[in-house]
C-alpha positions in Angstrom: 10.1 -11.0 -8.7 6.7 -9.8 -10.1 3.7 -10.6 -8.2 0.3 -9.2 -9.1 -3.5 -10.3 -9.3 -6.5 -10.1 -11.3 -8.7 -8.0 -10.4 -5.5 -5.9 -10.1 -5.6 -3.6 -7.2 -2.3 -4.4 -6.4 1.1 -5.3 -7.7 4.5 -5.8 -6.2 8.2 -6.0 -7.7 9.9 -8.0 -5.1 13.6 -6.9 -4.0 14.8 -10.2 -4.0 14.1 -11.2 -7.7 16.4 -10.7 -10.7 17.7 -7.1 -11.0 16.7 -6.6 -14.6 14.8 -8.1 -17.2 12.9 -7.8 -20.3 10.1 -5.2 -20.2 6.9 -6.9 -20.7 2.8 -6.7 -20.6 0.8 -9.4 -19.6 -2.5 -9.9 -18.5 -4.2 -12.6 -15.9 -7.3 -14.0 -16.9 -10.3 -14.3 -14.6 -12.2 -17.4 -13.9 -15.8 -17.6 -13.6 -17.2 -19.9 -10.7 -20.3 -22.1 -10.9 -22.4 -19.5 -9.3 -21.5 -17.0 -12.3 -19.2 -14.7 -9.8 -15.7 -14.3 -10.7 -12.8 -15.6 -8.3 -9.4 -14.1 -8.2 -6.3 -15.2 -10.0 -2.7 -14.5 -8.6 0.3 -14.7 -10.7 4.1 -15.1 -9.5 6.7 -15.0 -11.8 10.5 -13.8 -12.4 11.4 -11.3 -15.0 13.9 -13.9 -16.4 11.7 -15.3 -19.3 12.8 -18.7 -18.5 11.0 -18.7 -15.5 7.5 -20.9 -14.9 4.9 -18.9 -13.4 3.2 -19.7 -10.1 -0.5 -19.1 -10.2 -3.0 -18.8 -7.2 -6.7 -19.5 -7.7 -8.5 -18.8 -4.4 -11.7 -20.2 -3.6 -13.4 -16.5 -3.3 -12.7 -13.1 -4.6 -9.4 -11.9 -2.8 -9.4 -8.1 -2.1 -5.9 -7.6 -0.8 -2.8 -10.0 -1.3 0.5 -9.3 0.3 3.6 -10.8 -0.2 5.6 -11.6 2.6 9.1 -9.8 2.1 11.6 -12.3 3.4 13.2 -14.1 0.8 13.3 -17.7 0.1 15.9 -20.2 -1.7 14.7 -21.5 -5.1 15.7 -23.4 -7.6 17.4 -22.0 -11.0 15.0 -20.0 -13.3 12.1 -20.8 -11.1 9.7 -17.9 -9.2 9.8 -18.3 -5.3 7.5 -16.2 -4.1 7.4 -15.6 -0.4 4.2 -16.7 1.7 1.1 -14.6 0.7 -1.6 -13.5 2.6 -5.2 -12.5 0.8 -7.6 -10.4 2.3 -11.2 -11.4 1.7 -13.9 -8.8 0.7 -15.4 -10.2 4.0 -13.0 -9.0 6.3 -11.0 -12.3 6.6 -7.4 -13.1 6.2 -6.1 -16.7 5.2 -2.4 -17.3 5.1 -1.3 -19.0 2.1 2.0 -20.3 0.0 2.0 -19.3 -3.5 4.0 -22.5 -4.6 5.5 -25.2 -2.4 7.5 -27.2 -4.9 7.2 -24.3 -7.2 3.7 -25.7 -8.8 0.7 -25.4 -6.7 -1.2 -23.1 -4.4 -1.6 -24.8 -0.8 -3.5 -22.8 1.8 -2.2 -23.1 5.4 -4.7 -22.8 8.5 -3.6 -19.5 9.7 -6.4 -17.1 9.3 -7.6 -13.8 11.0 -11.3 -12.3 11.5 -11.0 -8.6 11.0 -14.5 -7.8 12.3 -16.9 -8.1 9.6 -15.8 -5.0 7.2 -13.6 -5.3 4.3 -9.9 -5.1 5.0 -8.6 -1.9 3.0 -4.8 -2.4 4.0 -2.3 -5.1 4.8 1.5 -4.4 6.0 4.0 -6.5 7.2 5.7 -3.8 9.7 9.4 -4.8 9.3 8.6 -4.2 5.4 7.1 -1.2 6.2 10.0 0.3 7.7 12.4 -1.6 5.0 14.6 -3.6 7.2 14.1 -7.2 8.1 16.7 -8.4 11.1 18.7 -11.9 10.5 17.2 -12.7 14.3 13.7 -11.3 13.7 11.7 -12.5 10.8 8.7 -10.2 9.5 6.2 -11.8 12.0 4.0 -8.8 12.8 1.0 -7.8 10.5 -1.2 -4.9 10.5 -4.8 -4.7 9.1 -7.0 -1.7 8.7 -10.6 -2.4 7.8 -13.6 -0.1 6.4 -15.3 -0.5 10.4 -12.3 1.9 11.2 -10.4 -1.0 13.3 -6.3 -1.1 13.3 -5.3 -4.7 14.1 -2.2 -6.1 14.7 -1.1 -9.9 14.4 1.5 -12.0 15.3 2.3 -14.7 12.6 3.3 -17.8 14.3 4.8 -19.8 11.6 5.4 -23.3 13.8 1.5 -23.3 14.7 0.5 -21.6 11.6 -1.9 -19.4 12.7 -2.3 -15.6 13.0 -2.7 -14.4 16.8 -4.2 -11.0 17.6 -1.8 -9.1 19.5 -3.5 -5.7 20.2 -6.1 -3.3 18.6 -6.9 0.4 18.0 -9.9 2.0 16.4 -10.6 5.2 14.3 -13.6 6.9 15.8 -16.2 9.6 14.5 -14.6 11.9 17.6 -11.4 11.6 16.0 -12.8 13.4 12.5 -12.6 17.1 12.5 -16.1 19.0 12.5 -15.3 20.4 9.2 -16.0 17.0 7.5 -17.8 15.0 10.0 -21.3 14.6 8.8 -23.8 12.3 9.9 -20.9 10.1 12.2 -21.4 9.2 15.9 -18.5 10.1 17.9 -18.2 6.6 19.3 -18.8 4.8 15.7 -16.0 3.7 13.9 -15.0 5.7 10.8 -13.9 3.7 7.5 -9.8 3.5 6.8 -8.9 3.7 3.3 -5.6 3.5 3.4 -2.7 3.4 5.9 1.1 3.7 6.2 4.0 3.3 9.0 7.0 5.5 9.2 10.1 5.0 8.0 12.3 5.5 10.7 9.8 4.9 14.1 7.8 1.9 14.0 5.3 3.3 16.5 4.0 6.0 14.4 1.6 5.4 11.5 -0.4 8.0 9.1 -4.1 6.9 8.4 -6.5 8.3 5.5 -10.1 7.6 6.0 -13.0 7.5 3.8 -14.6 10.6 4.6 -11.1 12.6 3.5 -9.5 12.9 6.8 -5.7 12.5 7.7 -4.5 11.5 10.9 -1.1 10.7 12.5 -1.4 7.5 15.1 0.9 5.8 17.4 0.4 2.4 19.0 1.9 3.6 22.1 -1.3 5.4 22.9 -3.1 3.1 25.9 -6.5 5.4 26.1 -9.4 2.7 25.7 -12.4 3.1 23.5 -14.7 1.1 24.9 -15.1 -0.9 22.1 -13.7 -4.6 22.4 -12.8 -7.0 19.5 -11.9 -10.6 19.6 -11.8 -10.3 23.7 -8.8 -7.3 23.0 -10.0 -3.9 24.1 -9.3 -1.6 21.1 -7.4 1.9 22.2 -7.4 5.0 20.6 -4.2 5.7 18.2 -4.8 9.2 16.8 -2.0 11.9 18.3 -2.8 14.5 15.8 -4.9 15.5 13.0 -3.7 16.5 9.5 -5.4 19.2 7.2 -8.3 17.3 5.9 -8.8 16.5 2.0 -12.5 17.1 0.7 -13.1 13.7 -0.7 -11.9 10.1 -0.5 -8.0 9.6 0.9 -6.8 7.1 -1.9 -3.1 7.6 -0.6 -1.7 8.3 2.6 2.2 7.2 2.6 4.9 7.7 5.0 8.2 8.8 2.9 11.0 6.7 2.6 13.6 9.2 2.7 12.7 11.7 5.7 10.2 10.6 9.0 8.4 13.9 8.6 7.5 13.7 5.2 3.7 12.1 4.6 2.2 12.0 1.0 -1.5 11.9 0.1 -3.5 11.7 -2.7 -7.5 12.0 -2.6 -10.8 12.0 -4.9 -10.5 15.8 -4.7 -7.5 15.5 -7.1 -5.2 17.1 -4.7 -1.6 15.4 -4.6 -0.2 17.0 -1.0 2.9 16.9 0.7 2.7 17.3 4.6 5.3 17.8 7.2 4.6 16.3 10.5 6.2 19.7 11.7 3.3 21.3 10.4 0.0 19.3 10.2 -2.1 21.7 10.0 -1.8 22.6 6.6 0.0 20.7 3.5 3.5 22.5 2.5 2.9 21.5 -1.0 -0.1 20.9 -3.0 -0.3 19.7 -6.7 -3.7 19.7 -8.4 -4.4 16.9 -11.3 -6.8 18.1 -13.9 -7.5 14.1 -14.4 -8.7 11.8 -11.5 -6.2 10.4 -9.4 -6.5 6.8 -8.9 -3.3 5.7 -6.9 -0.1 7.9 -5.7 3.2 6.3 -4.6 6.7 7.6 -3.3 9.6 7.1 -5.6 12.4 5.2 -3.9 15.2 6.8 -5.4 14.1 10.5 -5.3 13.0 12.4 -2.4 10.3 14.7 -4.2 8.8 12.6 -6.8 5.6 10.7 -6.6 4.0 8.4 -9.3 0.7 8.9 -9.8 -1.6 6.6 -11.8 -4.8 8.1 -13.3 -8.2 6.9 -14.0 -7.4 7.8 -17.6 -4.8 4.8 -17.8 -1.9 7.3 -17.8 0.7 7.0 -15.1 2.3 10.6 -14.7 5.5 11.6 -12.2 5.3 14.7 -10.0 8.2 16.5 -8.8 7.2 18.8 -5.5 10.2 20.5 -6.2 9.3 22.1 -9.4 7.3 25.0 -9.0 4.8 24.6 -12.2 3.1 21.5 -10.4 3.3 20.0 -14.3 4.2 16.2 -14.6 7.9 15.8 -16.0 7.3 12.6 -17.2 4.1 10.7 -18.6 3.7 7.0 -18.8 1.2 6.5 -21.8 -2.4 4.5 -21.5 -2.6 1.3 -23.1 -4.5 1.3 -26.7 -7.5 0.3 -24.5 -7.5 2.5 -21.6 -8.5 1.5 -18.2 -8.1 3.2 -14.8 -4.4 2.6 -13.1 -4.9 0.7 -9.9 -1.7 0.4 -8.7 2.3 1.1 -9.3 5.2 -0.4 -7.8 8.7 0.4 -7.7 11.2 -2.2 -7.3 13.6 -1.6 -4.3 16.5 -3.1 -6.0 16.6 -2.2 -9.5 15.0 1.4 -9.2 14.6 2.1 -12.8 11.7 -0.3 -13.0 8.2 0.3 -12.3 5.2 -2.1 -12.4 1.6 -0.7 -13.1 -1.6 -2.5 -12.8 -5.1 -1.4 -14.3 -8.8 -2.4 -13.7 -8.6 -4.8 -16.9 -5.7 -6.9 -15.1 -2.9 -5.9 -17.6 0.4 -5.5 -15.8 3.0 -3.2 -17.8 6.6 -3.1 -16.7 8.3 0.1 -17.5 12.0 1.2 -17.5 12.5 5.0 -16.3 14.9 7.2 -18.1 17.9 8.3 -15.8 16.3 11.4 -15.0 13.3 10.1 -13.4 15.7 7.8 -11.0 18.7 9.7 -10.6 18.2 12.6 -7.5 19.6 16.0 -8.3 22.1 17.3 -6.0 20.1 19.4 -4.2 16.7 17.2 -4.0 17.0 15.7 -0.1 17.9 19.6 1.0 15.2 21.2 -0.8 12.8 18.4 0.8 14.4 19.5 4.3 13.7 22.8 3.5 10.3 22.5 2.6 9.6 20.4 5.6 11.1 22.6 8.0 9.6 25.8 6.4 6.9 26.6 9.3 6.5 30.6 8.2 3.5 31.9 6.1 
């Protein structure tokens, strides 16, 4: 199952879709509104060529859609996307069902206000840690905002509403002085990206718009003195990682090791951090081209896929000493900056790539980019545990 939107900041290869299918390239169309602005189009379809796509056309620009990770039963040869939660640029989340009866888009009453600023990250927590139990559905949603809020919502399917459970805040006093410029200590600091730990649901990493990298915990109980929607926001930062000198684009916990953190920023550095050594990265790759996104490989512990503004996607291996990409996916005939990449959890040889023109390409990677070497995981352990100079 492939789920994407136009404009194309995000794309998913949902794990409960077909294991394989024909490779293709497609584009969604934009729909001008009466006011002259652009409305979003979200498309969900199967890799099976016989499947009928499900198209969502929200009434306003959706900045960040998020598919629910739990599979649903579908008729044969029909796409079966899960309920979707788009977030609007104005800081509001609206729960939607892409295709009841597999034909139409029905907004549900569930919505959540996120404090005015734009929503920058949406995460189903159970999805983030890679497990959905039979007794507990993925009903906890975390949203981060450009105002520094980290809000935890509970999705009540029966009442069709989002209920604010708790909240945290990234403040100016949390930012290292080396990059703290004209930021009041008590004011919120814009969060650009966030990710939960693969093994400990209480730990998460945050990347800030000012370049800061922060390890955070949901177990902290220290108040910030700021209240939102009747709930006191708490501090969450437990330690500060070595900051970037530009806006953080990606801060992502490794799916292979609880202590490994990937980051990429507008300073064109791709970093590997160890939580055992947060004051400096254990490995740094510098890109000669501007970086637009970066994500961990789901099958190779040391490999990351990096999208470039030139329209290419390159794969790096932190285990290689030359810091050169070992695989390059070429740009389209009309190049456009890559906005996102997504690996398929079920068929890890597939990677979907979206760009600013709304095009989505699906690539099948060679075995060398998918199959880990016999020493790859041990090399990662060595990098993360090497505390000597």
